[in-house]
SEBAFI-959669 format. One record per residue (C-alpha): residue in one letter; x, y, z. Coordinates in steps of 0.02 Angstrom, whole numbers, padded with zeros to 5 digits, always signed. Example, Ala and Ser with C-alpha at 12.3 -4.5 7.8 and 13.67 -1.06 7.14 Angstrom:
BEGIN
a+00615-00225+00390/s+00684-00053+00357/
# end
This chain:
BEGIN
x-03474+03416+00496/x-03446+03282+00364/x-03591+03351+00263/x-03503+03514+00217/x-03480+03511+00029/x-03366+03625-00070/x-03438+03646-00244/x-03317+03707-00378/x-03340+03779-00552/x-03275+03681-00701/x-03274+03777-00864/x-03138+03670-00944/x-03041+03510-00918/x-02900+03611-00840/x-03020+03685-00713/x-03107+03520-00681/x-02942+03434-00643/x-02884+03581-00538/x-03044+03580-00436/x-03030+03395-00396/x-02845+03406-00352/x-02878+03557-00240/x-03006+03464-00135/x-03178+03499-00208/x-03319+03382-00155/x-03421+03421-00310/x-03405+03513-00476/x-03533+03599-00585/x-03516+03621-00772/x-03613+03669-00927/x-03639+03571-01087/x-03656+03670-01248/x-03785+03811-01243/x-03922+03772-01115/x-03833+03849-00965/x-03790+04017-00889/x-03619+04021-00971/x-03680+03982-01146/x-03563+04112-01222/x-03409+04019-01159/x-03312+03942-01302/x-03245+03803-01191/x-03410+03729-01133/x-03410+03540-01131/x-03494+03436-01267/x-03632+03307-01241/x-03516+03165-01291/x-03397+03214-01150/x-03526+03182-01014/x-03477+03002-00984/x-03292+03046-00974/x-03329+03187-00850/x-03432+03073-00739/x-03302+02935-00745/x-03166+03059-00694/x-03272+03127-00551/x-03326+02954-00492/x-03145+02896-00491/x-03102+03038-00371/x-03264+03022-00270/x-03323+03193-00325/x-03505+03231-00369/x-03545+03295-00544/x-03680+03427-00570/x-03743+03480-00741/x-03804+03661-00753/x-03965+03676-00850/x-04016+03840-00770/x-04071+03955-00911/x-04245+04016-00957/x-04306+03890-01086/x-04412+03920-01241/x-04532+03796-01320/x-04418+03760-01467/x-04281+03707-01344/x-04381+03583-01241/x-04336+03433-01350/x-04151+03479-01337/x-04169+03499-01148/x-04248+03327-01133/x-04112+03246-01238/x-03980+03328-01129/x-04065+03267-00970/x-04077+03092-01044/x-03891+03098-01087/x-03849+03158-00911/x-03954+03019-00834/x-03872+02887-00943/x-03698+02953-00906/x-03730+02947-00718/x-03722+03134-00681/x-03755+03161-00495/x-03885+03300-00519/x-03947+03436-00634/x-03956+03618-00576/x-04112+03703-00644/x-04232+03848-00618/x-04354+03830-00763/x-04506+03723-00718/x-04493+03629-00883/x-04318+03565-00842/x-04361+03533-00659/x-04514+03429-00700/x-04432+03328-00837/x-04278+03289-00734/x-04388+03226-00593/x-04492+03125-00716/x-04339+03026-00776/x-04268+03006-00601/x-04125+03130-00618/x-04087+03220-00454/x-04128+03405-00459/x-04047+03554-00372/x-04141+03719-00377/x-04034+03860-00447/x-04014+04031-00368/x-04106+04094-00524/x-04266+04032-00441/x-04238+04166-00307/x-04295+04056-00162/x-04314+04177-00016/x-04433+04096+00108/x-04485+03932+00189/x-04643+03911+00085/x-04539+03915-00074/x-04424+03784+00002/x-04576+03674+00039/x-04639+03695-00139/x-04473+03648-00220/x-04445+03504-00098/x-04566+03405-00206/x-04436+03411-00344/x-04265+03441-00268/x-04147+03380-00132/x-04037+03536-00134/x-04098+03715-00145/x-03988+03867-00177/x-04058+04014-00081/x-04066+04190-00151/x-03904+04285-00131/x-03991+04432-00047/x-04041+04341+00113/x-03960+04380+00280/x-03883+04243+00387/x-04024+04267+00511/x-04154+04226+00376/x-04048+04082+00311/x-04031+04007+00485/x-04220+04020+00512/x-04254+03924+00351/x-04127+03788+00394/x-04192+03771+00572/x-04370+03753+00509/x-04318+03622+00381/x-04256+03517+00528/x-04404+03556+00642/x-04534+03522+00508/x-04437+03375+00437/x-04443+03442+00259/x-04372+03311+00143/x-04334+03300-00042/x-04374+03158-00164/x-04227+03056-00097/x-04307+03048+00075/x-04168+03151+00153/x-04185+03322+00232/x-04171+03466+00109/x-03994+03532+00100/x-03963+03718+00080/x-03830+03784-00037/x-03756+03959-00034/x-03645+04057-00150/x-03484+04096-00053/x-03358+04170-00174/x-03346+04256-00342/x-03433+04380-00456/x-03586+04472-00397/x-03723+04536-00512/x-03799+04707-00480/x-03972+04629-00506/x-04069+04521-00383/x-03999+04344-00386/x-03924+04379-00556/x-04091+04404-00645/x-04030+04548-00752/x-04113+04618-00908/x-03989+04756-00951/x-03892+04656-01080/x-04056+04600-01160/x-04125+04777-01165/x-03969+04855-01240/x-03901+04719-01355/x-04036+04583-01362/x-03919+04461-01273/x-04009+04388-01123/x-03914+04362-00961/x-04049+04240-00907/x-04006+04130-01055/x-03819+04127-01027/x-03784+04264-01154/x-03739+04413-01045/x-03624+04544-01123/x-03588+04617-00950/x-03639+04793-00997/x-03644+04832-00811/x-03454+04813-00799/x-03421+04963-00913/x-03397+05150-00887/x-03548+05263-00917/x-03577+05449-00928/x-03734+05518-00847/x-03805+05664-00945/x-03941+05787-00897/x-04056+05778-01048/x-04127+05954-01018/x-03960+06045-01007/x-03840+05923-01088/x-03725+05934-00936/x-03631+05778-00886/x-03641+05731-00702/x-03479+05693-00611/x-03476+05518-00535/x-03340+05478-00410/x-03340+05294-00456/x-03348+05266-00643/x-03407+05085-00623/x-03571+05117-00535/x-03654+04952-00585/x-03506+04835-00564/x-03505+04762-00388/x-03351+04694-00303/x-03339+04505-00292/x-03412+04410-00146/x-03288+04339-00019/x-03346+04248+00138/x-03180+04181+00202/x-03172+04307+00345/x-03343+04259+00413/x-03355+04079+00356/x-03376+04026+00538/x-03541+04120+00548/x-03600+04055+00381/x-03567+03873+00428/x-03642+03899+00601/x-03806+03941+00514/x-03817+03761+00453/x-03773+03783+00269/x-03697+03623+00201/x-03659+03660+00018/x-03535+03800-00021/x-03538+03857-00202/x-03391+03947-00283/x-03429+04052-00437/x-03311+04052-00585/x-03345+03940-00736/x-03271+04077-00843/x-03113+04088-00738/x-02944+04007-00765/x-02884+03843-00689/x-02765+03931-00569/x-02911+04035-00503/x-03009+03875-00470/x-02858+03794-00389/x-02823+03939-00270/x-03004+03973-00220/x-03051+03791-00192/x-02891+03758-00096/x-02918+03910+00015/x-03097+03864+00061/x-03050+03681+00082/x-02920+03735+00211/x-03046+03851+00294/x-03178+03714+00309/x-03053+03591+00384/x-02999+03724+00510/x-03182+03758+00551/x-03211+03574+00587/x-03067+03580+00712/x-03130+03746+00783/x-02967+03826+00726/x-03029+03949+00594/x-02965+04105+00681/x-02965+04282+00614/x-02778+04269+00584/x-02797+04108+00483/x-02941+04181+00383/x-02839+04335+00338/x-02694+04226+00282/x-02811+04134+00165/x-02881+04300+00106/x-02709+04349+00041/x-02708+04193-00066/x-02881+04235-00134/x-02823+04412-00175/x-02683+04341-00284/x-02802+04276-00418/x-02938+04361-00520/x-03052+04474-00419/x-03136+04643-00435/x-03099+04683-00255/x-03196+04596-00118/x-03363+04633-00034/x-03339+04555+00137/x-03503+04509+00219/x-03617+04562+00080/x-03803+04535+00101/x-03770+04391+00222/x-03717+04513+00357/x-03857+04633+00318/x-03758+04754+00210/x-03831+04852+00066/x-03740+04839-00100/x-03630+04989-00123/x-03459+04911-00141/x-03413+04943-00322/x-03264+04874-00415/x-03192+05043-00463/x-03094+04965-00607/x-03124+04864-00764/x-03054+04688-00746/x-02954+04612-00606/x-02873+04678-00447/x-02771+04519-00424/x-02607+04548-00332/x-02519+04429-00452/x-02521+04421-00642/x-02477+04278-00758/x-02348+04295-00896/x-02348+04157-01026/x-02175+04081-01050/x-02198+03930-01161/x-02257+03749-01172/x-02191+03588-01099/x-02096+03485-01227/x-02071+03326-01126/x-02078+03251-00952/x-01946+03132-00887/x-02025+03026-00751/x-01860+02945-00698/x-01781+03113-00657/x-01945+03201-00616/x-01898+03340-00735/x-01980+03431-00880/x-01912+03516-01035/x-01980+03684-01092/x-01965+03787-01250/x-01964+03970-01199/x-02076+04063-01322/x-02091+04236-01248/x-02008+04319-01098/x-01859+04261-00995/x-01859+04131-00857/x-01756+04162-00701/x-01698+04061-00553/x-01820+04086-00409/x-01969+04129-00520/x-02139+04073-00457/x-02204+03961-00596/x-02374+03894-00644/x-02408+03746-00758/x-02584+03709-00821/x-02655+03573-00932/x-02813+03468-00959/x-02743+03317-00867/x-02615+03407-00758/x-02739+03535-00689/x-02632+03663-00597/x-02457+03647-00528/x-02377+03795-00440/x-02197+03798-00378/x-02039+03901-00354/x-01903+03871-00484/x-01749+03807-00391/x-01639+03759-00539/x-01631+03788-00727/x-01533+03671-00841/x-01479+03724-01015/x-01362+03619-01123/x-01330+03510-00970/x-01269+03661-00870/x-01350+03754-00726/x-01395+03931-00776/x-01476+04077-00686/x-01578+04139-00833/x-01650+04076-00997/x-01722+04180-01139/x-01838+04165-01288/x-01789+04020-01400/x-01698+03922-01264/x-01745+03744-01222/x-01720+03715-01036/x-01763+03584-00907/x-01808+03593-00723/x-01869+03482-00583/x-02056+03451-00569/x-02116+03339-00427/x-02282+03299-00510/x-02305+03231-00685/x-02338+03361-00821/x-02382+03333-01003/x-02324+03389-01175/x-02406+03554-01226/x-02450+03602-01046/x-02436+03791-01033/x-02305+03870-00920/x-02323+04041-00840/x-02221+04149-00723/x-02318+04234-00582/x-02269+04414-00548/x-02333+04553-00436/x-02472+04648-00521/
# end
């Protein structure tokens, strides 16, 4: 039971802090361009590696560097320098799929995890990669029956990684699904010369398309306009079955998502895992947690997915999110008064009202969510504040100057 690891995405310092505060056991992140989120403007820099590791070590959280793109010859020197930097910084492991990265990481003694991009789908593949890696992410298209067989055989055949410990199996449990097998898509490359397998996906599958009969010119009517945009994976309602199969590392997708997304998803699955350990993860509890998951970014949920033997056919139906709550930016924190546990805020946009559900995010603060019980303006209690007002309110946790403040409203 103690081996169950919740692995959270960290695409920014806000998300990294949020993941740790929400109860993640490990975080994964990209550095500059050699990862599957290379297009992200907020990827970490090489010189931040040591700071990231120190932060994670302080909170007893493992740090995983994603190095999971297809590599070209002219990038191998850069890859090696990045692995060297990760090793020197004390990164827990590197996540890779390209043989060049896998071999070099092993050569310098840097722990390797095999990415889902390797599409590991059978026991022989597990045996092959066990020479290099201690953790293997299985292909997303496997059923729980196949997953359980692989895990059982790892134990029976005593298949160990370089550390001398039994191979651990990691599964993707929540977040965006790709229409292609284990995310190995070539559509963006074919249409715009931006390769998804090199972290440069333009998500052409998420758009509307017209299907035209080339002989007649007639357009075919499609009930669902987003025929290549799958709903997001959600395993909260059958997490019992997934954990019963023997999976020990639970990976949450979302390095491109906001800090409040990371906070909510990690917190929900943390609660679910703790309930599972106590044999208290009931259907009712799972559905309560599902409501929390529905409140943040999602394209609708595909419950069960391939794990329960389903065929993909659950399409998003919309462009963007189906979240039940939306964020409205209000302003930035001006100051925090530790003695009074209060913060001052300059309202820059919409109004702020007593009883509003508020969200504060920042690189050091992470995510703080609360209900506004009192608003002070000019040393008087007010029920509403508007653009241009400077107000103060109670905050039980420390926040920082320039932290962003939002109001959460029904979508």
